[in-house]
N, C-alpha and C positions, 0 to 999 in steps of 0.2 A: 504494500500500500504506500502511497506517496501523499505528501502534504507540503505546506509552506509554513516556515517559522513565523509565528505571530508575536511571541514574546520569548525572551531568554534572559535569565538573571545569572550572571557569572558567579556571584557569591554563593548561591544555593544550587547552581547547576541544574535548574529546573525552568520550565516555561510552558508554552502552549503552541499548538500547531493547528492550522486550519486545513481540513481535508478539502479535496476538490469540490465536494458537495456543500461546503460551507460549515460543516460540523467542526466544532472546536474540541480538541482533546488536549489534556494537560499531560506533561511528563515530569518525572522526578529525577533526582540525581542517579538513581539506580539504572533507569532506562538510558540516561545520557552516558554513563560509564560503560554500559553494555555495548554501546556502539563504537567505543574507542575514540570519541571526539575530544577535542580540547576547547573548542569555541563554536558558537553559532551566531549568526547575524539575522536580523529581521529580513524576511523575504527569501531566505535560502530555501531551496527545494530539498526535501529529506525523504528517505525511505523509513518506513515504520513497520514494526511488528506489533500487533495489537492483540491483547488477550481479553476475553470476556471475564468480568468480575461481577459479584453480586450487586454492586452499586453502579454498574455501567462499564463500558469498554475502557481499557487503560493501555497506554503505550508501554511495552516491555523493553523495546529497543528502538533507538533513534540514531540514524547515521545519515551522512550526506547522500544525495541521490546518485552520485557518481561512485559510491562505495557499495559493495554487496552487503546484505544483512549477514551477520555472523550465523553460522550453523548452530541450531539448538544443541545443548549438551546431550550426549548419549547417556543412557543410563538405565 
């Protein structure tokens, strides 16, 4: 899935993304770190892995659109 960075806070390493249909999804530091990023800017295109959660969908991995999503851990 892809989206566009809406907000990013470098101090907390969290922010939000707008999907192409206009849906806003938030991400936390765990999702940011899972993508191996160092920084994001407003308007950047990103690849996302999204998981269903009881309180709604959540981003589990976020990375640049030019990077592949990391493979899920085998286990």
